[in-house]
N, C-alpha and C positions, 0 to 999 in steps of 0.2 A: 828351521824358522817356520812358525805358523801363527796365524791370527786366532787368539783364544776368544776374544770378545770385542764387539763393536757397540758403541752407543751413539745414537743419532738424536739430536735436539734441533727441531725446526729445520730439518734438512729435507728440502723438496716437499713431498706429501706427508712426511712423518713429523708428528709433534714431539713425542718422546718415545724412543724404542731401543731396546737392547737385545742383542743376539749372542748366545754362547755357542761357539763352534766346535765341530769335530776337527781333529788334526788332518783328516784325509778329504772326505767329500761332504759338501754342504749344498743342499738344493732348496731353491725358493720356487714354490709353485703357486699358481693362482691365475685369475683372469687377466687379460690385458688391462693396463692402466692402474693396477693396484699398488705398484711400487717395487716389483721384483728387481727391475733394472736399476732403480734408485739405490737399492742396497749395494749392488755391485759397484755402482758409481761412487758410493761412499768409501768402499774399500780402495777403489782406484785413487780417490782423493788423498788417502793416507800415504800413498806411495809417491804421488806427483804434485800434491797441493793444488790440484785443479781437477775439474770435471773432464771426463772423456767425451761427454755428449754436449756440453754447453759451455762455451768459452766466457760467457758473461757471469762472473762469480755471484753477483747480487741476485741473479735469477734462480740460484739454488737455495735461497732463503724461502722458507714456507710463507705462503701468502698471508699478509696481515701481521707478520712478525718483523723484528728489527735485526735479528742475527741468526746464524746457524752454527752448530758445533758438531764435529765428528771426532770421536775418540776411539782409538784402537789399542788393545793390549796384546802384545806379541811375545811369544816365547822364542828367544834367540840365544842359542848356545846355553840353554838352561837358565837364562836370566830373563826377567820380565822387563820389557820396554813399553812405555806408554807414549803414543803419538797423538797429538791433538791438532786439528786444523779448524780454525774458526774465522768467522767474518761478521762484523757489525756494519750495518749500513752507514755509508759515509766515511768508514775507516778502512785501513789496509788489512788485508788478510794476514792472519797470524798462524805460524806453524811452530809447534813446540815438540821436543822429545825429552822425556823425563824431566819436564818442568823448565827446560832451557829453550829460549826462543831462538830460532834460526834467523841470522841476519840476512842470509841469502838462501832462497829456496833451492838453488842449484846444488848447495852443499848436501842436501838430503837425497837428491836423485841417485838411485842405485842402492841406497841403504836397505830399502824394502823392495827388491826386484819383483816385478809383476808383469804379466802379459794378459791382455783381454782379447777375446774373440767375440765379435758382435755383428749384428746385421749392419751397423753403421760402418763397418769396415769396407763395405761396398764402395764407399767414397774413394778408396785406394785405386779402384778400377775406373770409376766414372768421372771423378773430379780432376782438377788440374795438377800440375807437377808439384805444387807446394805440399799437397797431402802426402805424396810419395817421398818427398825429401824429409818431411817430418817423421815418417816411418823409419827411414834410415837413421836419422839423428837420434830418435828415441832408443833404438836398439843399441847403437854404439855408446850413447851417453850413459846407459845404465851400468856399464862396466869400464868406462873411460872418462873420468872427470876432466882431464885435460882437453879432450875433444869437445865436451860441453862448453867449457870456458872459451875455447877458440871460436865456436859457433856464436856465442854471445858477443864476443869482441868483434867478429866479422860483421854481424848484423848491426852493431852500433856504428861502426865505421861506414857501412853501406848507407845507413840512414843519414849520416852526416854528409856523405858525398851527394846523395840525392837532394838534400836541403841546399847544398851549395849550387847545384845545377838549377834549382828553382830560383835561387837568389840571382844567379847570372841572368836568367830569362826576365825576371821581374825588373831588374835594374839596367838591363841592356849593357852588361859588362862581361868581362871574362878575364880570369887569372889562371893561366896554365900551371904556374908554379904551385899555387895553392891546391889545385885539383890533383896534382901529381903526388902531393903528400898522402892523400887518401888512396890513390892508386897503389902506392908502395905498400901501404898497410894491408890493403885488400889482397895484393899479391902474396904477401907473407902469410897471412891467415888462410887465404884460399888454397895455397899449395899444400898446407897441412891438412885441410879438409879434404881436398882431392885425393891425397895420398891415403888417408885413413878410410875414406869411402871406398876407394879402389880395392884396398887390402881386405876390407870387411866383405865386400861383395864376392871377391875371389873365394873366401871361406864359406860365405853364406849360401850362395847359389847351389852348390852341390847338396847341401843339407836340405834346402827347400825342395829340390827335385826328388830327393829320396823320400821326403815326407809325402809329397803328392803321390808318388808311386804306391806308397803304403795305403793311402786313403782310397785311391781309385782302382786298386788292383792292376796297376800298370796299363790301364785302358788308353791313356793319352800321354803324350809327351809335352811337358811344359818347360818354359825357360823365361829368363828375364835378362835384360841388357842395361848396362849403365850408359846413359846419354849425358855427355858433358862437353862443354866447349873447350875444356882444358886438355883434352886428349891430344897429345902431340902438338900442342900450341903454346905459345908464350903469352901469358896474360897481359903483359905490358903492351905487346903488339896489338892484342885484341882491344885494349882500351884506346889505343891510338886510332885504330880503324873505325871504332864505333863512336868516336868523339862527337862528330856532327850529329849523328843520330841521337846520342844521349842528350845533347843540348836542345834538340827539338822536342824530344819526349820528356825531358826534365827528370829522367831517372836513369839508373845504371842498367844497361841492357846486356852486359856480359859478365860472367863470373860464376862461381859455384852456386850462387843463389838461383841459377837457372838450370841446375842439374835435374835429371829426371830418370825414371825407370820405365822400360818398355816390357809389358807382360804379354807372353805368347802361349798359345796352346796349339799343338800340332803345326807350328809355324805361322799361325794367324793371330791377330790381336784378340786377347780374351774379351775385351770390351764389346767387340762386334760379333765374334763367332762363338763365344762360350755360352752354353746354356746356363740357366740359373743354378742348377746343381753343380755344373763344372766350375762356375765362378765361385760358388760357396766353397767347394773343395779346394780351389786355388787359394782362397783367402785363409782357410783353416791351415793349409800346408805352410803358407807364409808365416802365420802366427806361431805354429808349432816349431818352425825353424827358428823363429825369433827366441822362443823358449829355450831350444837346444843351444843356441849361440850364447845367450846370456848365462845359462847354467855352466857352459864350458869355460867362460871367461871369469865368472865370479865364484865358481865352486859352491854356489847356493842354488837350491831349486826355487825358481820364482813361483809366487802364487799365480794360479791360472784361473781366470774368470771366463766362463762359457755362457754367454748371454743368448738365450733363444737359439741354442746351438743345433737343435734337431730339425728346425724348420727348413724345408726345401732340400733335405737330404733323404735319399731313398734308404731302405732298410740295410742294404749291403754296406753303404758308406757309413751309416751310423754304427754298424757292427765293427767295421774297420777302425773307426775313430775310437770307440770304447776299448777295443783291444790294444790300441796304442797307449792309452793312459792306464791300462791295467797292469802296471808294473812299478818297480821302485824308482824309475827314472823321474816320476812326477812327485811333487809334494802335495800341497793343499789345493783342492779344487773347489770352485764355487759355480754352481749351475743354476740357471733360471729357465723355466719352461711353463707352458700353460697347461700341460697334461700331467697330472699327478701320477696316474697309473703308468704311463709311458716312462716317466722319469724314474719311478721306483723300480720298474722292471729292468731298465737299463743299468742303473747303478748297483742293483743287487748282483748282477752278473760280474761285477768287477771284483767281488770278494774282498772289498775294502770296507772299513767302517764308514758309515754315512749317517747324515741327519737331514730330515726334510722339514722345512718351515713352510707352513701354509700362510700366505700373505692375503 
């Protein structure tokens, strides 16, 4: 699978622009602010029907325009597939494949597997638990549609339970039987989520540690741990114990929507004790492990987007990173960088076909 061509219309800072791509390495070079990352985000859009960087879809429409459109032409098993994502102000986003409109975007997730490595990934370290849960869910969902549907169902029931708690508070009433209906559903979906996240991390963590070892020349030991309230606990008992707290807070304080990951380097939190270079290496290893996992599950090489990848990495780590992608384990790569000479020097060493676009 590879992306042959992309066409952008009124997408972010682009009025109308098309790019024809190489099957292996494609580089976007230019000064900051010219739109290199926007092209990568457009490619991301075609896999997930949303931006990696901006959750407000209408803000991806070019200033002064009423709509945007991103179209990609993919070669998949020697057949051409066309995917179009578009949005008109005031209307719902539309996603089409080969002319057919998707009723549910979730049906598309995993069809065009993709991994992005970006400076924005630092949110995985510095932000709250929701960011890390979304990372886990994104990795599993690209190869497990049942898991994605379970997450969507869980979140819907969670929102209903929270609304009921707010209703109780506003009307000074309480109905334990009604609340228990939602508890039972959250238990059912939550146990599936907990089980799949546990099994995923059992497989994923060794891959991640091996990836970090390759990037850092084994200079540091890294690890991650799954934090969940469901470990060795019965969720219905947790609901009972947290009932009064939930009624005061007016939201559900226990469940898999509170899961988290702990990131460590040499036994200490990466957030506090990791240098900028170590944190970046940690995140790159995390994302390359994501690539490995998705590839092993789907038997397809995901598209890999490397946004501003060389910033804050010393020469030895850049060398290690490039050596990792210089083999047949990887498919199509897209790289953005501000230094054209540096980029060309690095990609030339891969002995792969490449194309450089000056933005």
